[in-house]
C-alpha positions in Angstrom: -23.1 -7.7 -3.9 -24.1 -4.2 -2.6 -22.2 -1.1 -3.4 -19.6 0.3 -1.0 -21.2 3.2 0.9 -18.0 5.2 0.7 -17.3 4.9 -3.0 -20.3 3.2 -4.6 -17.8 0.7 -6.2 -17.9 -2.9 -4.9 -14.3 -3.4 -6.2 -13.1 -0.9 -3.7 -14.1 -3.0 -0.8 -11.3 -5.2 0.8 -11.4 -8.8 -0.3 -12.8 -11.2 2.2 -11.6 -14.7 2.9 -9.4 -16.6 5.4 -5.7 -16.7 5.0 -2.8 -16.3 7.5 -1.7 -13.3 5.5 -5.0 -11.5 6.3 -4.5 -12.0 10.0 -2.5 -9.7 12.2 0.2 -12.1 13.2 0.9 -15.8 12.6 -0.2 -17.8 15.7 3.5 -18.7 16.4 4.4 -15.0 16.7 1.3 -13.8 18.6 2.4 -11.8 21.7 -0.7 -12.7 23.7 -0.9 -15.6 26.1 -2.6 -18.9 25.6 -4.1 -18.9 29.1 -2.8 -21.3 31.7 -2.8 -18.8 34.5 -2.3 -20.1 38.1 -4.6 -18.0 40.3 -7.4 -15.4 40.2 -5.1 -12.4 40.0 -3.0 -13.9 37.2 -6.2 -14.8 35.3 -7.6 -11.2 35.5 -4.3 -9.5 34.9 -3.4 -11.9 32.0 -6.7 -11.5 30.2 -6.7 -7.7 30.5 -3.1 -7.6 29.2 -4.2 -9.8 26.2 -7.1 -7.4 25.5 -4.8 -4.4 25.6 -2.4 -6.2 23.2 -5.3 -7.0 20.9 -6.1 -3.3 20.6 -2.5 -2.6 19.7 -2.5 -5.4 17.1 -5.7 -4.0 15.5 -3.9 -0.6 15.0 -0.5 -2.0 13.9 1.1 -0.8 10.7 -1.5 1.9 9.9 -0.8 5.6 9.1 -2.6 8.5 10.7 -5.2 8.7 8.0 -6.1 5.0 8.3 -6.2 5.2 12.1 -8.5 8.2 12.0 -10.8 6.9 9.3 -14.4 6.9 10.5 -16.6 3.9 10.3 -20.0 4.9 9.0 -21.4 8.4 9.0 -22.6 10.0 11.3 -20.5 7.9 13.7 -17.2 9.3 14.8 -15.9 5.8 15.7 -12.3 5.2 14.5 -9.4 3.1 15.6 -7.6 6.3 16.8 -10.7 7.3 18.7 -10.8 3.9 20.4 -7.2 4.3 21.5 -8.0 7.8 22.9 -11.2 6.5 24.5 -9.4 3.6 26.2 -6.8 6.1 27.6 -9.8 8.0 29.1 -11.4 4.8 30.4 -8.1 3.6 32.0 -7.5 7.0 33.6 -11.1 7.2 35.0 -11.1 3.8 36.6 -7.6 3.4 37.8 -6.6 7.0 38.7 -9.9 8.5 39.8 -11.8 5.5 41.1 -9.1 3.2 42.5 -6.3 5.6 43.4 -8.7 8.5 44.4 -6.7 11.0 42.4 -8.4 14.3 41.4 -7.2 14.4 37.8 -8.9 15.9 34.8 -10.0 13.8 31.9 -7.5 13.2 29.1 -9.7 14.5 26.3 -13.2 15.1 27.4 -14.4 18.6 28.2 -17.6 20.2 29.5 -18.3 21.3 26.0 -17.4 18.0 24.2 -18.1 14.8 26.1 -17.0 12.8 23.1 -13.7 14.7 22.4 -11.9 11.3 22.6 -13.6 10.4 19.3 -14.3 13.9 17.9 -10.6 14.9 18.2 -9.2 11.7 16.6 -8.0 13.4 13.5 -5.5 12.3 10.8 -2.4 14.0 12.1 0.8 12.2 13.1 1.1 14.3 16.3 -2.4 13.4 17.4 -1.6 9.7 16.8 1.6 9.9 18.8 -0.1 11.8 21.7 -2.9 9.1 21.8 -0.4 6.2 22.1 1.6 8.1 24.6 -1.5 8.9 26.7 -2.8 5.4 26.5 0.5 3.8 27.4 0.9 6.1 30.4 -2.5 5.2 31.7 -1.9 1.4 31.2 1.4 1.7 33.0 -0.2 3.5 35.9 -3.0 0.8 36.1 -0.5 -2.1 35.9 1.6 -0.6 38.8 -1.6 0.0 40.9 -2.7 -3.6 40.4 0.8 -5.0 41.1 1.0 -3.0 44.4 -2.5 -3.8 45.6 -2.3 -6.4 48.4 -5.3 -8.3 47.1 -8.3 -8.0 44.7 -10.7 -6.9 47.4 -9.1 -3.5 47.7 -11.9 -0.9 47.2 -12.2 2.2 45.2 -15.0 4.8 45.2 -17.1 5.7 42.2 -18.4 9.2 41.6 -21.6 8.4 43.4 -19.6 7.1 46.4 -20.4 3.5 45.8 -17.5 1.1 46.4 -16.1 -1.1 43.8 -13.5 -3.8 44.3 -10.3 -4.1 42.2 -11.6 -7.6 41.3 -14.8 -6.2 39.8 -13.0 -3.4 38.1 -10.6 -5.8 36.3 -13.5 -7.8 35.1 -15.1 -4.6 33.8 -12.0 -3.6 32.0 -11.7 -6.9 30.3 -15.3 -6.5 29.1 -14.7 -2.9 28.0 -11.7 -3.9 25.9 -13.4 -6.9 24.5 -16.4 -4.9 23.3 -14.2 -2.2 21.7 -11.9 -4.8 20.2 -15.0 -6.1 18.4 -15.5 -2.6 17.0 -11.7 -2.6 16.1 -12.1 -5.9 14.2 -14.7 -4.3 11.9 -12.9 -1.0 11.5 -9.6 -2.8 10.6 -11.3 -5.1 8.1 -12.9 -2.1 6.4 -9.5 -0.4 6.1 -7.4 -3.2 4.6 -9.2 -6.5 4.8 -7.2 -7.9 7.8 -9.5 -9.9 10.0 -9.9 -10.5 13.7 -7.7 -12.6 15.8 
């Protein structure tokens, strides 16, 4: 077994192995759906909701230090950074592209394009702000989708190209799924809890 890059001690690595206790929730208590959606809108909205819930599960019961813990230097990837990043992603696609709002980024600046990750520091106020921002952007997105007459409604990207709400929802499922894979590994490194 190789040494832990963080401590040099293999015994400091979380134990691996399957057990319900290593998972986030018992299957009977899982808040995510089991599919069975009736139509295209319900499928896309349902799977996106489940991906959002997955991100929340990956971050559950962690303190500010654990949420801000970086993966592998020099990467700035952390669970807190992912929450902040997804607030930025939700805002960009749903407010700017679909609703046409002229709103500033949540975290990014001209001087720091990766401020969502770079500013993910181990302070309780930063954690609270990240969750508040993310939830506000998710709420806006859910209202926009609910009020849209159909999935062919078009938004405009920065370059002026159109994108349908249908394509955007598929993209958001993909975006969360990719980052939830990162979250799986980050969480396992923190306390050994494994993906679900």
